[in-house]
N, C-alpha and C positions, 0 to 999 in steps of 0.2 A: 503493501499499499504507499509505503514511504516512496519507493523509486516511481509508483505510478503518480503521485503528486507532485514530485520534483518534475517529471516529464510534462506535466499538463502544465505547470508553471511557466516551465521553458517554451513549450508551444505558445500560451498565451503571450508572454514576451516576445516572442518570434512575429506573431501575428500584428502585436501593437507596433513594431519597429516598420513591418510591411507597410500598415496602414499609414504611419507618420511619413515615410518615404513616399508613398503614393500622393499624400498631401502636399509635401514639399516639392515634388515635381510638377504638380497641377498649379501650384501657386506660382512658380516660375513661368510656367506656360501661360498663366493670366496674365503676371507681369508683363510679359513681351507681347500680349496681344494689347493691353492697354496701352503701352508705349507707342505701338503703331497706329491705333485709333487717335491717340492725341498728337500724332503726325498727320492727321486727315485721312487715313485708310479706312475704308468702309469696315464695318464690323465682322461681315463674313470672311471678306477677303484678309483682314487683317489676322485672322484666327487660323486662315489656312496658312498664310506666310509665317505665322508665329510657329506653326507646327513644322513646316519645312525647315525653318532656321534651327529648331530645338533638336530635330531629328527624331526617329523611331522611340516612342517614350519606354516602350516596353523593353528595347534593348537598352538603353541607357539606365533604365532600373535592374537590369541583369548585371550590367557592367558594374554599378556601386554596389550592389549585393555581394559581388566576388571581392570587394576589398574589404568586407567585412572579417571578424575574427570567426571560426567555425563553419563559415558557410561553404566550405569545400565539404564538411562532414554532412551537412544537410544534402547537399548536392549528391555526394556519394550514396547516403539513404534513398533519396528519390529515385538514382540509377537504379540502385538494387532492388528496389520496389517494381519498377518498370522492367528490370531483366526478369523477376519473377513472374511477371504476369504475361510477359512475352513467352517463357518457357512453357508456362500452362497452356498457353493457345496453341503450341506446336508441341503436343506430347510425344509423338512418332521421333521427332529429332530430338527432345529432351531425354528419352529415355536410351535411343542408341549412345548419344554423348556421354551421358551420365554413368553408364554401364561401362564403357571404355575406359573412362577415367577413374573410375572405381577398381577396375581389374589392375590397371599400372599402379594407381597410389596404395591400394591393399597389399598387393605384393611387395611393394618397397617397404611399407610400414613393418610388413611381419619379417622380411630379411633385416631391415635395420634393427628391430627388436631382439635378433639373434646376435648381430655385428656389435650392438649396443652392450649387449649381457657380458658376452665372450670376449671382445676385443677392445673395447672403449672404456668399461667401468671398470675402476681400479678394484684390484683384490680384496678382500673383506678382512683387511688386517691393519694395524695403526701404521703410518706412513708406509704404504705398499710400494711406493716408488724405491724405496731403500733395499728392498728385497731382490737377492740377487740367485741366479743358477750358476754352479761352477760346473761346465761341461765335463761329460767324460764319466768314468765311473772309478770309485777309490775303494780300497778296503779300509776295514777299520782303522789300521796305523795310520795310514795317511791322514783319516779324519782327525786322530787326536794330534798328528803333527801340526795340521794346518791350525788347530784350535790353538794351539799353543804359541805357534809363530807368527800368525798375522796380525798385523797391526792396523789393518783397514778395515777388517772383516771380523764379524761372530760368526762362524762355520758351525753347520748341524747337518746330521745326515739321516735320511730315513729311506729303508728298503720298501719295496713295493709288493703288493699282493702276496705277502705269506699266507699260508694255510694251516688252521690250527683245528683240532678236534675237542669240542667242547662235550666232556662226559660227566657223569653224576648228577645230572638235572635233566631227569626226563631222558627222551630218546636224543641218543649221541648227534651231533650238530656239526657241520664243517662250516667253519667260520674263515673270512678274510682279514687278516691282521697287516700290520707293519711294525717292524722293528726300528726303534728311533734312538737317536741320541737324547740324553737327558734334557739337554738345552733346545731342543726343536720348539717347544710350544713358546719359549721365551725369545727365541728369536724370530717366531712369526708374531709374537704379541699375542697370542690366543690363550684365553684362561678357561678353566673348566664352568660347566654350569652349575654342576654340586660337585664336593669335593676338591681335589688338588690335580694340578698336572704334576709331571715329574720335576725334581729339583737336583742341583748338581750333586754327582755323586752316586746318583741310583741307577748308572750305566756301568756300576763296578760290580765285581762278583762278590755275592753275599747281601747285595742290597737290590738287585735286580729282579726280583721274584714278585714282581707287581704288575698291574694291569689297569689300563684306561678303558671305558667301554664308550662306543658311540651311543647317540641318543637312540637311534633307531633299536640298537642292540638291546639297550635297557629297557626300551619299552616293550619290544617283542618277546623277548626271551625272558626278561626279570620283570615284567608287568609295572615298570617305572617305579619300581620300590626303593626309597632312599635308603633303606635299611641294608641294601647290597654293599654300602661302603665300608669297608674294614672287613668283610667277609671274602672267603677265598673261593676260588673257581677253578677248576681242572683242565687245562689245557694242554693238551698231548702229553698228559700224565704228568704233568708239573703243577703244583699248586700255587696259585698266583692270588696275591690280596688286590682286591679292587680299590683303588684310591682315587677315580675320579669318573665323573660322566662328561663328555664335551657337548657343546650346544649342538642344537638341530643343524646349524648351517655350516659346522666344521667337516670337512671331509678331503682334508690333505693326507698323503700324496694323492688320493682319488676317492671318487665317490664311493667305491665299492668296499672301501675299509671299514671293519665292524669294532676293530680294537687295536689298541697299542701297546706294547712291550718295549723295555728299554732294551737297547743294544747290550751283548755282553762283552764288554771292553775287557780283556784279559791279556794284557802283554807277555804276559810266562806263556801262552799258548800261542807261539809264533806261527803255527799252520792257519790257525782261525784267524789271529790279528791280522796276517799279512797276505793269505793265500784264499780266503773265501769271503764271501758275504759282499762282493763289491757293490756298492750303491751309488746313486746321484747325492751331490751334496747342494744345500742351499746356504744363502747368507744374507747377512744384514750388513749393510755398510755403516760405518761407526761415524758418530757425530764429526764431520769435517772431512770424512773421507770422501773421494770422488769415483766413480765407476774406471776412469782411465788410471788412477792410483791404485786400486783393486787389482787390476788387468797387470799391471807392472810387476806389482807384488806376487802374483800368481806365478808370473813366467820366471821369477828368481827361485820361488820355494819348488817347483816340480823337480829339478835336478838335485835339489837336498833330500827330497822325499825318496827318489830312486836310491840314494846311499842308504838309506834307512832298512830297506827291504830285507827279509832275511834269506833270500835267494836272488840271483843275479837278474838284473830287469836291464832291457834294453834302453839305450840312450833316448830313444824317441817316444818313450812311453808317455803318453798324453801331454806331447810336444805341442800340441794344437788345441790345449784346453782353452776355455775363454770365460769371462764373467760376463755374463748377459743377464738382462732383466728378468726376474722369475716369470712375470705373465708372459713376457715375448717367448719364452721357452714353452711355458705351459700350452699355448695355444699354436705351436710352430707347425705340428702336423696338421691339425684342422683349418689353419689358416687360407691355404691355396685353394680348398673346396669351398670354402666360405665367400671367399673373393669372386670366384668364378660364378657362383649363385648369385650373389649380389651383382656381378655383371649383367647375366641373363636377365634378371628382373628389371635392371634399370633399362636394358633395351625395349622391353615390353612397355614400360612407361613411354620412352621415346617413340614408340610406335602410334600408343593411344593419343599422345599429343598431336603428332602429324595426323591421326585419324580424325579428330576432333578439328584440328584448324583446318582440314577440307571441308568437313561439315559445315563449319561457321563461315568458310568463303562461298560454299554453295548457297547458303541463307542469305549471306550479305547481297550477293547478286540477286535473289528473288526479293529483297527488299529495298532494291534499289530506288525506286519510286517515293518511298518513305525516307529514304536518305536525301534525296534530293529536294524532297518538299521542306524537310528541317534545316536544309543549309538554305535554301530560297528565304526561310523566314528568320534568318539570321544567326544560325548555330555555326560557330566557329569549326575550324577543322580539328583543332584540339578538345574541343567541346566532343564531337562525333567520336574521336579516337578513345577519349576516357569512357565514352557510354560503351562502346564494344570491348573494351577492355573490363570494365565492369562487368557486362554480360557474361564475358567468357570464366572471369573469376568467379562469379557467383556459381555458376555451371561447375566449376572444379571444385568449390567448397562443399556444394552437393554430393558430388563422387566421391570426394575425400570423406564425407561423413558415412557413405555407403562403403566406402573402401575400409573403414574402420571395422566394420561387422566382418567385412570378407578376412581382414587381418587377423582378427581373434582365432577364427577357424585355420587358417593359413599357417599360424605361428605352429601349434601343435604339429602338424604336418612336417613343417620345416626342422622342428626339434628331431622327429624321430629320423631325419637324413643325418644325424651326426651321431658319432658313438656316444653311448650312456655316460662314460667317464668325461666327455670333455669339459673341462674346467669351467665353470660359471654358469652352466647350460641351463641349470634350472632356475638361476635367477633371470634369465631371459623372461622379459615381458612387456604389458603395454603400461610404460610408465611416463611420467610427465616429458621426460625428453622425447619419447616416441610420439606423444599426443603435438609437442610442440614442432617437430619434424613433419609431421602429416600436415599441420596447418600451413607451413612455410612451404611445403611441398606443393599442397594444394594451390596456394595464391600463385607460387612460381609457375606451377604447370598451366595455371589459367592464363597469365600474362605470355607465357610462350605459345599456347596454342592459339591465343587471340591477336598477337599483335599483327601477324600477317592479314587478316581479315579487318582487323582497325584501321591498319593504313590503306587496304585496298578499299575500303568503304568511305574514307576521307578525300579519296583520289577520283572519285566519278565525275563523269562529265554532267553537269546539272540540265543544262538545255536538252542534250540528247536523252536523258535519263527521263525527265518529266514527259517529253514529247512522245517517247516510245513505251511511257508506262511500264517500262521495265522489261519488256519484251526483248530479247536477245541483247540484253544489256553487257553480257560479259565478253569482256574484250579479249584479244590475244594474250596479255600478260596474264590476266587472270587466270585462263585455261593452263597455260604454260606452269604458273605457280600451283595448281591444283595437280598437275600431271607430276612434277618434280616432287612434291609431297608424297604422291603414291610411291613413284620409285624409290623414295627414301625409306617408306614404309616397307617395300618389298625387300629392299636391300638388307634392313636391319632383321626381316624375318628369315631372310636367307641364312643369315650367319647362325641365327639360333637354332634352324631348321638343319643345318649342316652340324652343328655340334652334337644336336639331339640324335641325327644319323649315325654320326661316329660312334656314340656312346652306345647306341642301339646293336650295332654291329660289333661292338667290342664285347656286349653281355652277351650275345648270340655265340660268338667264337669262343668265348670262355666257358659257356655252359656245354657247347659242343665237343670241347677238348677232352681227350681222354685222362681224367684225373689218376689213372694207373692202377684203380681198384673198382670195384663194383659197391655200388651204396643200395643194391635192390635188397628188399626185406632184410636189412640190418638192423638191429637194436643195439645201442650202447648204454651201457651202466655204469658210472664210477663209483669206486669202494674208496674209502680214505683212512685206511689203519693209520695209527699215529706213528711219527717218526720214531718215539720211543720204542712202540711196538716191534718197528721193523730195524731196530738197531740189532735185533738178533736175525740175522738173515733167514736162518733156517725157518725161523716161526713164521715168518713173513711169506716164504715160499710155500710153506705148506699150508698156510691160510687160503693161498690162491689155488693150490692143487684141489682142496676140499671144495672150494666154491666151484670150480670147473668142473670137477667130478658130480656134484650133487647137481648143477646147472643142466648137464646133460640128461637129467631124468625129467626134468620139467617136460608137460605136456606140449607139444609145439615146438619146443627147439630142435632144431635140426643138426645145428653146430654150435660150437661157442669156443672162444678163445680169449686172451687178455693182452693188453698193450698199454704202455705208460703214456702213450700219445695217439688217440685217434687224428688220422689225416684231417685238415681243414679245423679243428678243433681250437685253435689257439696255442696249444700247448707245444713249446719249443726246448725239449730236452737236450741238452749238450754237454760234451765232455771235452776237453784238451787233449789232442792225442799226437803221437809220433808217427808218421806214416814210413813204411820202409821203402829206401831209395829216396826218400826225401827228408834229410837230417834236419833239425832244428835249427835255425840261424839264431846265432848267439847275441846279433846285433839286435835282433827283434825282440827277442827276451820273452816272448808269447807263443805257444803252441798253437797251431790251427784249431777251430772249434768245429765238431763235425755233430750233427744232429743226432742224437743217440736212442734209437729205439729198442726198448726192453718189451720182448714179445715170447709167448708160448709157441710151442711148435707147430699148433694148429692155425696159427694167425694168418699165414700168407694163403692158406686153402681157404680159410672163411671168408677174408677180403677179396680172394680171385687176383691177387698179385702174381704176376707169373715168374717162375724161374727161370732163368735163362741160362747158367752155367752152375755146375756144382750141384750140392745138395740143400734141403732145409734143414732146420734144427729137430733133433728128435729129443726124446724122452731120456736118453743118453747122455745129453750135452748138461749134466749137473753141476753142481758148485763144486765139485771135487773133481772131476774129469777136465781134460785140456781145454782150455779156453780158444772160443772160437768165435767169429763173427760172420757176419753176409753184409755185402755192400751194396749199395744201386748201382744201376749201370753207368750213371753220369759220373758217381765217385770213381769207380773204375777206370773209364777213360780219362778223368783228369789225372791221375796217378800213375796209371800202367796204361798208356794209351797203345802201344804196340807190343805189350807184354801179356801173357795169362795171368790173370788176377788171383786164380786160385793157388793157395799155397804161400800167397804174399802175408804180410804181418802188418798189424796195427799194434800200439801200446798206447793205453790211458797214461797221462805221463805219472800219477804217482803210483801206478802197478810196477812190480817188477818185471813179470812175465809178459811176452809178446802174445797177441791173440791172432790165430790164423784165419784167413778168409778161405770159407768152405763153400761161398755160393754168392751168386750176383743174381739181384731180382730187378724187375723192370722198376722204372721211377717212377715214383710218387708224388702227386702235389701235396705236400706236407704241409707246407705254410699257408699258402693260399693258391688259387686257381691260376694265377700269374707266375708263380715260381714255385720250384720243388722245396726250397729252403731260402731263409733269409740272406742277403748278402754277406752279413758277418760270419755266415757258417761255410767251411769249404768242404761239404760233402756230408754223406748220409751214411750211417753203418747201423746195424741190428745185431742185438745181442740176446742170447737166451736168458730168460729171465732170472734163474739160479745164479748166473755168473754177470749179471748187469750191474751197472754202477751209474751214479748222477753226480752231479756237481759237489753233493755233501760226500761223496766216496763211500756212499753205501747204495744198498738195493733200492730202487723207486719204491716208496710206500703206497702212493696213490696210482691205482691201474683202474682201465675200462676193461670191463668185460663186454666183448662184441658177440652178440648173438644172432645168428641167422635163423629165423623164425617166419612161418605163413600164417601163425596165430595172431590174436589181437595184441599190438604192442604193448597196450596198457596192462592187458591181463597178464601178459609175461613179466613186464615190469614189475607188478606187484609181488609176483610170486618170488621173482630175485629178490627183491627187498626183504621180503618175509625171510629168505633164504639166508642171506647175509646177518640179519638181525640174529638168527638162529645159531648161525655157527660162531658168531662174535657181535653181541650187543653193542659194544663199544667203537664199533666201524661205521660211520655214518655212510649213507647214499645218496647222492644226488645227481645232477646232469643226466637224467634220464631222456634220452633223445633218439630218434631213429638217424641213419645216417643220410638220410636223404634231407632231413632238418639241419644237420650239420653242413652239409653242402650248400643248402640253400642260404644258410645264416653267413656263409662266408662271403655270398655276393651282395648281403642285404644292403650295406651301405652305398655299394656301387650301383645296385639296381635302384633304389631311392633317389640317387641323383640323379641317374638317369631318367627315372619318370618326370622328377621336376622339370628337367631341361626339356622333355616332352611336352609337358603342361605347359612352359613358358613359349616354346615353339608355337604350338598348337593356338595359344593365345594370340600370338603375334600374326599366324597366318590368317587366323578367322580376321582378326583387324584389318589387315592388309587387303583380305579378300572382301570384305564390307566395304573398305575404302575404294577399291577397284571398282566395284559394282556401283557405288555411288557416283562416281566421276564419270563412268561411263553413261550411265543413266541419264545424269544430269544433263552431260554434254549431249546425248541424243536428243533429250527433251528440247534443248537450246537450238537444235538444228532440226526442229520439225519443219519449217520453211524448207530448208536446204533437200530434205528427204523427199518432200512434196513435189518439189521441182524435179529431183532426180528419177522418182517414179512417173511424172508425167512427160518426161524426156526418155522414157523406155528402159528404165532402169529395173531388172528383175530383183524378186524378193531375195533369191540368193546372192545378189549382188550387194544388196542393202546389208545382208546378214553378215557376209564377208568383210564390208567396210567397218561395221562396228566392231565385230570380232578381232578386226586388225589393230583398231586403236586400242583395245582392251590388251592384246599380246603385245604392244609396242610398250605400253607401260610397265609390264610385268616383265618383259626381257630386259627392258633398260635397268630395272632396279636389279635384276638377275644377275646382270653383267658387273654391276657394282659390287653386289653382295658376295659373289663368287671371288672376286679379287680381293676382298676384305678377308674374306673367311682363309683365304690362303695363309693371311698372317696372324689374324686373330686366334683361329683355332689351334694354333701350333700350341697355346697355352694348356690346351688340354692334354698334351701328350703325356704326360705323367698318368691321366687317367684312363688312357686306351689301351687295350690289349689286342694285338695280332692285327692291327689296322694301323695306318699314318694319317696325320692330319690331312693329308693331300690326297685321300683314297679315292680314285677315279669313280669308282662303282657308287659311291656314296652320293658324289657332285652328280653324275647323271641321272640318278634317282630322285634326288632332290629337284634338279632341273626339271625332270620330265612332270614331277608333281605341280610345280608353279605353272607350267604352262598349261597343265589339264585345270589349273584354278583360274586361270587367266580366261580360258574358254566358257567355263561354268560363270565367271563373273560376268562376262558378256554376253553371254547366250540369250538371258530373258530381256536385257535392251534391245538387242538385235533382232529377237522375234517380235517385239513391240514396234520396232521403227519399220520392219518390213511390211507390218500389217497397216500402215498409214494410208488413209485416203488421201490423195494428193487434193482433191478440190476442197475437203475440210481444212487441210494444212494452210493451204492458199488463203483461204478466206479468213481463218482465225488470225492469221498473222496481219 
């Protein structure tokens, strides 16, 4: 009510000022009339003479009003009201324009929400700009050395995604945890929600049997009971006292972490202190220290740390290590994908702008008589430009409001295209920054789309426009401008469609590639005995022997085997090894890492992995027998290209005895459908489970049971769960999936990105098709008289159709030529996402080109058919 009263009072004052101005102008006119009468001019002539001398009263009043303060705001509101009335009178035009803008603005708002949350918003810690990441990986001894020697940084360490068995509290559960230095939380500046974080010294032997819980784990497993503080829970057979619970938004080093334990920093155990548990380091710059200073200090510390190792290290160990901002490091992997999607959705907005500009140009031509009359009545060019820009901005603001609704839905879709552990992804949402950007983007979009129509409207030939009544008022420049905009739309759509086509072909080639195994009717169930249980190798081997024996008796199970890493599951077991014929390089100081599969004898048969040379493992390859391995074909070619690999030897660096190669199997896409193993791995070997080791120098504890079954997977999985609980109730079971689900999951991120590109490209193509149809249709309507003359002179219907279709083809082909040229440059940025195809793939270019030609023919068909049915007499008479 208060605002209403203010508005009413302001309107009353406005009307009073208007009335005062009118009276003042009439008084001036009366005074001029009286002076002329006093000079002897008759009254009627004196009045007309005074009016001629004074000028157009309305125009003078308008010019005076423009000098008043806030008048421009009044005019803006007047223009906006007129724009709304005009849009209501043209619902078809308004709907198409608003939907086009909503599509572009909404997509950009959703994408900016992701970019803002992940790339732009600071990390949720005090002074986040001072948090750094020390690149490469370091043992515990190196961490302690840096903590003692650094003068510019407070350094902390944290391992990622360790696994623990929680027992003694109902059904055993597998939890994800992180082992951290005691100062991690203080370096980050993060405090506990209840209880305490670690304090100095709690990562030392004798004081490290403690644990901090995540908020989610505290709620789900312990019912949010604050009395858990001070009580112990059993993790991997070790009792740890709960000292704190972290807040809901704390998720370092990843969102998957459910608990934190202290690092076990024991210098007396040189093997553990210097040879195991390599981890990433983070740091906080100390007051007054700068990033360049920290970088220089790190370069000096690395050579000193090399001398501290308990075994020889190469001189180039971590020589390329850097200090980089923590946020930059955390989003490094996802940044290229995010920028590629932002670029794509930005292009959709450009297409929408061009489309709306074309619609406005056509509407401007249709309103040419109105514009001419307004100009004749005294509207200045600047006034016309402002009116048309206001209309386009109002249109864009309406589109932006609708785009806001679209953005809420699009945001959840976009979030699903990024890995779940993407830093700060959960924080991405529609906040004030996004709303501010949407408003600014809507205004800028309206101005961009409206500037060409506004300038076109202000340059109309008034005499010709009024005389013709608006018929055939579109001149050659206007036609060329609309055609150029359509060509630009098509070019942008081509770039997006080429990118989408390349991604589609990549996914198709990826799914058609032979992964090296069969995923049909395979079910995987992962069991997690604790590391303490598997410290006794015989006990662990016996457990899996018993599980496999009993699983074969389950109804519907045809075959069953076990492995420490199902292909494409994300597991990357590795061991450093020496290869016969390839002695270790003392200068390098590090042995090559091999993918290390631990498998039971039936694994290759169950997975349908072909044996190429030699034999597979048997039950005789036990713990006490001669150690043997099998290698992949690629590994055999890499190390023994011209030799028989059978009988060659491989030695895990901490073993004394060599392992003999007894077989070569086909290559398996272990890491992803793009590659057998990560770049940092130099081959793949398989070991019989009883003889296998992992980086802990023990037999792998966690194993997947791989079951071939024709029965219901859910039923079989339930029976296996019951079986594991029966054999050992302290062994958790999880990750129950069919192998087809594993394969599909390995391409989920790529597939989601592809579908987003397809969606953006389809949106751009639809907008370009609508724009092409609109230009051709409008041009055909404007050429009604010409078409009538052509028909009267003997032109056939086929000739008219060809004429109109030719115009549509010319528009699309000109845009296609520009788009193809740009694609050759722009789509090279997609190379990192492509598989089996290059950014210049000719088949993709030909397919997209053919599709665009078909679109041009379709867009021109209906206007062409309408033009061919013109009655020449009616056309000539109408003009």
